[in-house]
C-alpha positions as CSV (number, residue, x, y, z in Angstrom):
1,M,5.7,-56.8,-89.7
2,D,4.6,-57.4,-86.1
3,F,4.1,-53.8,-85.3
4,L,1.6,-53.6,-88.2
5,D,-0.4,-56.5,-86.9
6,P,-3.5,-55.2,-84.9
7,K,-3.7,-58.3,-82.8
8,L,0.0,-58.2,-81.9
9,K,-0.3,-54.5,-81.1
10,Q,-3.2,-55.2,-78.8
11,K,-1.3,-58.0,-77.0
12,H,1.7,-55.6,-76.6
13,K,-0.5,-52.9,-75.0
14,I,-2.0,-55.5,-72.6
15,R,1.4,-56.7,-71.6
16,L,2.5,-53.1,-71.1
17,F,-0.5,-52.2,-68.9
18,I,0.0,-55.4,-66.9
19,G,3.7,-54.5,-66.4
20,Y,2.7,-51.0,-65.3
21,A,0.1,-52.4,-62.9
22,L,2.5,-54.9,-61.4
23,M,5.1,-52.1,-61.0
24,A,2.5,-49.9,-59.3
25,V,1.5,-52.7,-57.0
26,L,5.2,-53.3,-56.2
27,I,5.9,-49.7,-55.5
28,F,2.7,-49.3,-53.4
29,G,3.3,-52.5,-51.5
30,T,6.9,-51.5,-50.8
31,S,5.9,-48.1,-49.6
32,A,3.1,-49.5,-47.5
33,V,5.5,-52.0,-45.9
34,L,8.0,-49.1,-45.1
35,V,5.2,-46.9,-43.7
36,F,3.7,-49.6,-41.6
37,S,7.1,-50.7,-40.4
38,A,7.9,-47.1,-39.5
39,Y,4.7,-47.1,-37.3
40,G,5.8,-50.4,-35.7
41,F,3.6,-52.9,-37.6
42,D,5.1,-56.3,-38.0
43,V,4.1,-60.0,-38.6
44,D,4.1,-62.4,-35.7
45,R,6.5,-65.2,-36.9
46,K,4.6,-67.8,-34.8
47,T,1.0,-67.0,-35.7
48,G,1.3,-65.1,-39.0
49,E,-0.9,-62.3,-37.6
50,V,-0.1,-58.7,-38.2
51,I,0.7,-56.9,-34.9
52,Q,1.6,-53.3,-34.1
53,N,4.7,-53.0,-32.1
54,S,5.5,-50.0,-29.9
55,L,8.1,-47.5,-30.8
56,V,10.7,-46.6,-28.1
57,F,13.2,-43.8,-28.6
58,V,16.3,-43.9,-26.5
59,D,18.9,-41.2,-26.2
60,S,21.5,-40.3,-23.5
61,A,24.0,-37.6,-22.6
62,P,26.6,-38.4,-23.7
63,D,25.3,-40.6,-26.6
64,G,26.8,-43.8,-27.8
65,S,25.6,-45.8,-24.8
66,T,24.8,-49.5,-25.2
67,V,21.0,-50.1,-25.0
68,S,19.7,-53.3,-23.4
69,F,16.1,-54.5,-23.1
70,N,15.4,-57.3,-20.5
71,G,19.1,-58.1,-20.6
72,N,19.4,-58.2,-24.4
73,D,21.9,-55.8,-25.9
74,Q,20.7,-54.0,-29.1
75,K,23.0,-53.4,-32.0
76,D,22.1,-49.7,-32.2
77,K,23.3,-47.4,-29.5
78,T,21.8,-44.2,-28.2
79,N,20.4,-42.1,-30.1
80,S,18.1,-44.8,-31.8
81,R,14.5,-46.0,-32.3
82,F,13.4,-49.5,-31.4
83,A,10.2,-51.4,-32.3
84,L,9.1,-53.6,-29.4
85,P,6.0,-55.7,-28.8
86,A,3.7,-55.0,-25.9
87,G,5.1,-56.1,-22.6
88,S,7.1,-55.2,-19.5
89,Y,10.7,-54.1,-20.0
90,D,13.9,-53.4,-18.0
91,L,15.8,-50.8,-19.9
92,K,19.5,-50.4,-19.1
93,L,22.1,-48.0,-20.6
94,R,25.8,-48.8,-20.3
95,K,28.9,-46.9,-21.3
96,D,32.6,-47.4,-20.4
97,S,33.7,-45.3,-17.5
98,Y,30.1,-44.3,-16.7
99,R,27.5,-45.5,-14.2
100,D,24.6,-47.5,-15.6
101,W,21.3,-45.9,-16.1
102,Q,18.1,-48.0,-15.9
103,R,14.4,-47.9,-15.8
104,S,11.5,-50.4,-15.8
105,F,8.4,-49.6,-17.9
106,D,5.3,-51.2,-19.5
107,L,4.3,-50.9,-23.2
108,A,0.9,-51.3,-24.8
109,G,0.6,-52.1,-28.5
110,G,1.1,-49.1,-30.8
111,E,2.4,-46.9,-27.9
112,V,5.3,-44.4,-28.4
113,E,7.7,-44.1,-25.5
114,R,10.6,-41.6,-25.3
115,F,13.6,-41.8,-23.1
116,T,15.5,-38.8,-24.2
117,Y,16.6,-37.5,-20.8
118,P,19.1,-40.1,-19.4
119,M,22.2,-38.5,-17.9
120,M,25.3,-40.7,-17.8
121,I,27.6,-39.8,-14.9
122,L,31.2,-40.8,-14.5
123,K,31.9,-43.7,-12.0
124,D,34.9,-41.9,-10.5
125,L,34.2,-38.3,-9.6
126,K,37.2,-36.1,-8.6
127,P,36.4,-32.7,-7.2
128,Q,39.1,-30.1,-7.9
129,E,39.5,-27.1,-5.7
130,L,39.5,-24.1,-8.0
131,K,39.4,-21.3,-5.5
132,T,40.1,-21.0,-1.8
133,Y,38.3,-18.6,0.5
134,E,39.1,-17.4,4.0
135,G,35.5,-18.0,5.1
136,A,32.2,-19.6,4.0
137,P,30.3,-17.7,1.3
138,S,26.7,-16.7,2.2
139,V,25.5,-16.6,-1.4
140,V,26.4,-19.1,-4.1
141,T,24.1,-18.9,-7.2
142,E,24.1,-18.9,-10.9
143,S,22.1,-17.2,-13.7
144,P,19.2,-18.9,-15.3
145,D,21.2,-19.6,-18.5
146,R,23.9,-21.3,-16.3
147,R,26.7,-19.1,-17.6
148,W,27.4,-16.7,-14.7
149,A,28.2,-18.0,-11.2
150,I,28.0,-15.5,-8.3
151,V,29.8,-16.2,-5.0
152,S,29.8,-13.7,-2.2
153,K,33.1,-12.9,-0.5
154,P,33.5,-14.2,3.1
155,N,32.3,-11.8,5.9
156,S,30.9,-9.3,3.4
157,V,27.4,-8.4,2.3
158,T,28.6,-6.1,-0.5
159,D,31.5,-7.9,-2.3
160,F,31.1,-10.7,-4.8
161,I,33.1,-12.7,-7.3
162,E,31.6,-13.4,-10.8
163,Y,32.7,-16.6,-12.6
164,D,32.1,-17.1,-16.4
165,L,31.4,-20.8,-16.7
166,N,31.5,-20.6,-20.5
167,S,35.2,-19.8,-20.2
168,V,36.2,-23.3,-19.1
169,T,38.2,-25.3,-21.6
170,N,40.3,-28.4,-21.6
171,N,43.3,-26.2,-20.6
172,Q,41.4,-23.7,-18.5
173,K,39.6,-25.5,-15.7
174,T,39.1,-22.5,-13.4
175,P,36.4,-20.2,-14.8
176,V,37.5,-16.7,-15.6
177,S,36.5,-14.4,-12.7
178,R,36.2,-10.8,-11.7
179,D,35.3,-9.0,-8.5
180,F,32.4,-6.5,-8.2
181,S,30.8,-4.7,-5.2
182,I,27.5,-3.1,-4.2
183,P,28.3,0.7,-4.0
184,T,28.7,2.2,-0.6
185,G,25.5,3.7,0.8
186,V,23.1,1.4,-1.1
187,L,22.6,-0.9,1.9
188,A,21.3,0.4,5.2
189,P,24.0,0.6,7.9
190,S,24.0,-2.1,10.5
191,E,25.2,-1.9,14.1
192,G,25.1,-5.7,14.6
193,P,25.2,-8.9,12.5
194,Q,23.9,-8.7,9.0
195,S,23.4,-11.2,6.2
196,I,22.2,-11.5,2.6
197,E,20.3,-14.2,0.8
198,L,19.2,-14.7,-2.8
199,V,15.5,-14.2,-3.6
200,E,15.5,-14.8,-7.4
201,W,17.2,-14.0,-10.7
202,S,15.8,-11.8,-13.5
203,N,15.4,-13.4,-16.9
204,D,18.0,-11.1,-18.4
205,N,20.7,-13.1,-16.6
206,K,22.3,-9.9,-15.4
207,H,20.2,-8.8,-12.3
208,F,19.4,-10.7,-9.2
209,L,17.2,-9.8,-6.2
210,L,18.7,-10.0,-2.7
211,K,17.3,-9.8,0.8
212,H,19.5,-7.9,3.2
213,T,18.8,-8.5,6.9
214,F,20.4,-6.1,9.4
215,N,20.2,-4.9,13.0
216,G,18.8,-8.2,14.1
217,A,15.4,-8.3,12.5
218,S,15.2,-5.4,9.9
219,F,15.5,-6.2,6.3
220,E,15.4,-4.6,2.8
221,F,15.4,-5.8,-0.8
222,I,18.1,-5.0,-3.3
223,V,18.3,-5.5,-7.1
224,V,22.0,-6.1,-8.0
225,S,23.4,-5.7,-11.5
226,R,26.4,-8.1,-11.8
227,D,27.8,-6.2,-14.9
228,Q,26.9,-2.7,-13.8
229,P,26.9,-2.7,-10.0
230,D,26.7,1.0,-9.8
231,T,23.1,0.8,-10.9
232,T,22.1,-1.4,-8.0
233,I,18.6,-0.5,-6.6
234,N,17.5,-0.4,-3.0
235,I,13.8,-1.0,-3.4
236,N,12.9,0.0,0.1
237,K,14.7,3.4,-0.2
238,L,13.5,4.0,-3.8
239,L,9.8,3.5,-2.9
240,T,9.9,4.5,0.7
241,A,8.3,1.2,1.6
242,S,8.9,-1.7,4.0
243,P,7.4,-4.8,2.4
244,T,7.5,-8.2,4.0
245,T,8.3,-9.8,0.6
246,V,9.4,-8.6,-2.8
247,T,9.3,-10.7,-6.0
248,L,10.1,-9.9,-9.6
249,R,7.1,-9.2,-11.8
250,D,7.4,-11.4,-15.0
251,K,11.0,-11.9,-14.0
252,K,11.8,-8.3,-15.0
253,F,14.5,-6.6,-12.8
254,D,12.7,-3.2,-12.8
255,Q,9.1,-4.4,-12.0
256,W,8.1,-5.9,-8.7
257,Y,5.3,-7.2,-6.5
258,L,5.3,-5.9,-2.9
259,Y,3.6,-7.9,-0.3
260,S,3.0,-6.7,3.3
261,Q,2.0,-9.4,5.8
262,D,0.2,-6.7,7.9
263,G,-3.2,-6.7,6.2
264,G,-2.1,-9.0,3.4
265,V,-1.6,-6.1,1.0
266,L,-0.2,-6.9,-2.5
267,Q,0.9,-4.2,-4.8
268,A,2.4,-4.0,-8.3
269,V,5.2,-1.7,-9.3
270,D,5.9,-1.0,-13.0
271,A,9.1,0.2,-14.7
272,R,8.1,3.8,-14.2
273,R,8.0,3.2,-10.4
274,A,4.2,3.6,-10.3
275,I,2.6,1.6,-7.5
276,T,-0.8,-0.1,-8.1
277,P,-2.7,-1.7,-5.2
278,L,-4.0,-5.1,-6.2
279,L,-5.3,-7.1,-3.3
280,T,-5.8,-7.2,0.4
281,G,-6.2,-10.1,2.8
282,V,-3.6,-12.2,0.9
283,T,-2.0,-15.0,2.9
284,S,0.3,-16.3,0.2
285,Y,0.7,-15.8,-3.6
286,K,2.5,-17.0,-6.7
287,S,2.7,-14.8,-9.8
288,H,3.2,-15.6,-13.5
289,D,3.7,-13.3,-16.4
290,D,3.0,-9.6,-15.5
291,D,-0.7,-9.9,-14.6
292,T,-1.5,-13.4,-13.4
293,I,-1.6,-14.1,-9.7
294,L,-2.6,-17.3,-7.8
295,Y,-3.3,-16.3,-4.2
296,S,-4.9,-17.5,-1.0
297,S,-7.0,-15.6,1.5
298,L,-9.0,-16.5,4.6
299,T,-12.8,-17.0,4.3
300,S,-15.0,-14.9,6.6
301,D,-15.3,-17.7,9.2
302,G,-11.5,-18.2,9.3
303,Q,-11.9,-21.9,8.7
304,Q,-10.9,-22.1,5.1
305,Q,-8.3,-20.7,2.7
306,R,-9.9,-19.6,-0.5
307,I,-7.7,-20.0,-3.6
308,T,-8.3,-17.4,-6.3
309,L,-6.7,-16.9,-9.7
310,L,-6.4,-13.2,-10.8
311,D,-5.8,-12.9,-14.5
312,G,-5.7,-9.2,-15.4
313,T,-8.9,-7.9,-14.0
314,E,-10.8,-11.2,-13.9
315,S,-10.9,-13.2,-10.7
316,T,-11.8,-16.9,-10.5
317,V,-12.2,-18.9,-7.3
318,I,-10.4,-22.2,-7.9
319,D,-10.8,-24.0,-4.6
320,E,-11.2,-23.8,-0.8
321,V,-9.0,-25.8,1.5
322,K,-8.7,-26.2,5.3
323,N,-7.0,-23.3,7.0
324,G,-3.3,-23.9,7.4
325,P,0.0,-23.6,5.4
326,V,-0.7,-23.2,1.7
327,F,1.8,-23.8,-1.1
328,L,1.0,-22.4,-4.5
329,D,2.4,-22.6,-8.0
330,I,1.2,-21.8,-11.5
331,A,2.7,-22.4,-14.9
332,R,1.9,-23.3,-18.5
333,Y,2.6,-26.7,-20.1
334,D,1.7,-27.4,-23.7
335,N,-0.2,-24.1,-23.8
336,E,-2.4,-25.1,-20.9
337,W,-2.5,-23.5,-17.5
338,Y,-1.8,-25.7,-14.5
339,T,-2.4,-24.5,-11.0
340,V,-1.0,-26.3,-8.0
341,I,-2.5,-25.9,-4.5
342,G,-0.6,-27.6,-1.6
343,A,-3.0,-27.8,1.4
344,G,-0.8,-28.3,4.4
345,A,-3.7,-28.9,6.8
346,E,-5.1,-31.6,4.5
347,Q,-1.7,-33.1,3.6
348,K,-2.8,-33.1,0.0
349,T,-1.8,-31.2,-3.2
350,Y,-4.4,-30.5,-5.8
351,V,-3.4,-30.1,-9.5
352,Y,-5.9,-28.3,-11.8
353,K,-5.6,-28.1,-15.6
354,D,-7.1,-25.0,-17.3
355,P,-9.3,-24.2,-14.3
356,V,-10.8,-21.0,-15.7
357,G,-11.7,-22.5,-19.0
358,T,-13.1,-25.6,-17.3
359,L,-15.3,-23.5,-15.0
360,K,-16.7,-21.6,-17.9
361,K,-17.7,-24.8,-19.6
362,K,-19.3,-26.4,-16.6
363,E,-22.8,-25.6,-15.5
364,N,-22.4,-26.6,-11.9
365,N,-19.1,-24.7,-11.5
366,A,-17.5,-27.8,-9.9
367,L,-13.8,-28.3,-10.6
368,V,-12.2,-31.7,-10.4
369,P,-8.4,-31.9,-10.0
370,V,-6.5,-33.9,-12.6
371,A,-4.2,-35.2,-9.8
372,V,-4.2,-35.3,-6.0
373,L,-0.7,-35.7,-4.6
374,R,-0.7,-36.9,-1.0
375,S,1.7,-36.4,1.9
376,P,0.5,-38.9,4.5
377,A,3.6,-39.3,6.7
378,A,4.7,-35.7,7.3
379,P,3.8,-32.1,6.9
380,L,3.9,-30.8,3.3
381,D,7.2,-29.1,2.7
382,G,6.6,-27.6,-0.7
383,V,5.4,-27.9,-4.3
384,S,7.2,-27.0,-7.6
385,F,7.3,-27.4,-11.3
386,S,10.2,-29.0,-13.1
387,N,12.2,-26.6,-15.3
388,N,10.3,-27.7,-18.4
389,T,7.0,-27.5,-16.4
390,R,6.0,-31.0,-17.4
391,F,6.4,-32.5,-13.9
392,I,4.8,-31.2,-10.6
393,M,6.3,-32.3,-7.4
394,A,4.9,-32.3,-3.8
395,R,7.3,-33.2,-1.0
396,S,6.7,-34.1,2.6
397,G,9.9,-35.2,4.4
398,Q,11.4,-38.0,2.5
399,H,8.2,-38.8,0.6
400,F,7.7,-37.5,-2.9
401,E,4.7,-37.5,-5.3
402,V,5.1,-36.3,-8.8
403,Y,2.5,-35.7,-11.5
404,D,3.5,-36.1,-15.2
405,A,1.4,-33.6,-17.2
406,E,2.4,-35.2,-20.6
407,Y,1.4,-38.8,-19.8
408,E,-1.1,-37.9,-17.0
409,D,0.8,-40.4,-14.7
410,N,1.4,-40.2,-10.9
411,Y,4.6,-41.4,-9.2
412,A,4.9,-41.9,-5.4
413,Y,8.2,-42.9,-3.7
414,D,10.4,-42.4,-0.7
415,I,14.1,-41.4,-0.6
416,S,15.8,-43.6,2.0
417,D,18.5,-41.0,2.9
418,Q,17.6,-38.5,5.6
419,I,17.3,-35.1,3.8
420,D,19.2,-32.3,5.5
421,A,16.9,-29.7,7.0
422,S,19.0,-26.7,5.9
423,T,18.7,-27.3,2.2
424,K,15.8,-27.2,-0.3
425,V,14.8,-30.0,-2.7
426,T,15.0,-28.5,-6.1
427,W,14.8,-29.4,-9.8
428,I,18.1,-29.2,-11.6
429,D,16.5,-29.5,-15.1
430,G,13.3,-30.8,-16.7
431,H,13.6,-34.4,-15.3
432,R,15.9,-34.5,-12.2
433,L,15.7,-33.5,-8.6
434,T,18.5,-32.9,-6.1
435,V,18.6,-33.5,-2.4
436,R,21.2,-33.4,0.3
437,S,21.9,-35.9,3.0
438,Q,24.7,-35.3,5.6
439,N,26.0,-32.6,3.2
440,K,26.3,-35.1,0.4
441,V,24.5,-34.2,-2.8
442,F,22.3,-36.7,-4.6
443,I,20.3,-36.4,-7.8
444,F,17.5,-38.7,-9.0
445,D,15.0,-38.9,-11.8
446,F,11.4,-37.6,-11.5
447,D,10.1,-41.1,-10.7
448,G,12.7,-41.7,-8.0
449,S,14.9,-43.9,-10.1
450,N,18.6,-43.6,-10.8
451,K,19.6,-42.0,-7.5
452,Q,23.2,-41.0,-7.8
453,E,25.6,-39.6,-5.1
454,L,27.7,-36.8,-6.6
455,V,29.8,-34.7,-4.2
456,S,29.7,-33.0,-0.8
457,A,28.8,-29.4,-0.3
458,L,28.4,-26.8,2.5
459,P,25.0,-26.7,4.2
460,G,22.6,-24.3,2.5
461,T,24.6,-23.9,-0.7
462,P,23.3,-25.2,-4.1
463,M,25.0,-27.1,-6.8
464,L,25.8,-25.1,-9.9
465,F,26.0,-26.7,-13.4
466,D,27.5,-25.5,-16.6
467,R,25.4,-25.1,-19.7
468,D,25.5,-28.8,-20.8
469,Y,25.6,-30.4,-17.3
470,T,29.1,-31.6,-17.8
471,V,30.6,-30.0,-14.7
472,V,29.1,-29.4,-11.3
473,Y,30.4,-26.6,-9.0
474,T,30.1,-26.7,-5.2
475,A,31.3,-24.8,-2.2
476,N,32.8,-27.0,0.5
477,N,35.5,-27.2,3.2
478,S,38.9,-26.6,1.6
479,T,41.1,-29.7,1.0
480,A,44.1,-27.5,0.4
481,T,44.1,-25.4,3.6
482,A,42.5,-26.5,6.9
483,G,39.9,-24.1,8.3
484,K,39.2,-22.5,4.9
485,F,36.6,-23.0,2.2
486,G,36.8,-23.7,-1.5
487,L,35.0,-23.6,-4.7
488,F,35.2,-27.0,-6.3
489,G,34.6,-28.1,-9.9
490,T,33.8,-31.8,-10.6
491,E,33.8,-33.3,-14.1
492,L,30.7,-35.4,-14.8
493,R,31.8,-36.5,-18.3
494,L,35.0,-37.4,-20.1
495,E,36.5,-34.6,-22.1
496,E,35.9,-36.4,-25.4
497,D,32.2,-36.7,-24.5
498,K,31.6,-32.9,-24.0
């Protein structure tokens, strides 16, 4: 019998081992091909050489958009991954009823590029007047979580309307609202004109800080609770103080920084109402967390502004710039501190990464900025981080320069439309900015691309977005009644795409 023949048994084992080996090679080879393919490796059909493509991830809101590279439509729509050889590309996204989104970019071999932020906007925007007011509201704002919109009632500094933007449905277009008021006696009485303006929101999405100006030039600071207005706090009365500026400490509604321009005195107030003197001689400041402050102060000769970072009890001098307007900001990105110093007299903005850690490592104590943003044509108007802190923007007139902390890239561009002087240029999310020209609202991407005209709005009033950026709310002249004003809602997406 064959199985008793030693030679035949040996041959059977050899064939079996060879089969196992071939199977292992096949499995390993297939796995390797899949792994290398996943990382973008491919074979050049013309030369036979192994090349590494780049991986490009493309998404959009809403998804399901057609993806085109250099005019060639891809079979996969957003959200998808594409393997592309090194080169220059024009990316375009298209979707029925929506405006195109496009961007040009360059790829190096083996690079990973992500376009996960494109916002598709309806071609035909139709503002709907949701509420009509007798006069123009002085405060229009929304909570950080974009759920609660607050609109002050006309000709009043104490009465407000709260809108719940989460209450909007296909059948309920007007957000559910309720009225609330600051209690009588909280604000100082005024014999002449008075006004209120928003300073900032607390991170609890319930409290917001207002500045009340009365009797011409007097002012006070008020912390308003939208859901418990009876607990509204008048900081000036509570502390028997008259600060020039009040800001929230670590975005907490019951902790504050008090700044007095006379002497440049900066004080901290904790939840127990204890006041702690921190600094004197401060000309400007920006805080982060509950014990980190980036501030400027004049040098002894008055020729320079010294920029210092106070972290707890540790002070570190970051830079000295020419005396003049100074714009400061500080934030963390990817667990690294970034400090931004806008030197108005130098028409430059300096961006430093981990300045304290860098100084501790350097023997000569010389800091080098990771980016210098320039404002050559006009005075510096301001600096700011995007909502995700990845981008840093410096603006001077219609000129913008943006630093990308993730890719360490700089972008410089100009907006052709004259920006209205009465409104601020702000980030609406982690990738887009908004400006206003002749009361028309525009948005554009961080690099200046995809500028889109949305709707019109009253001077000085912001756009408000719902949680998913599917609807924009604005205050504007009423279309229903001449001489009145309205709150408008404008759908940015089709109902089926929400």
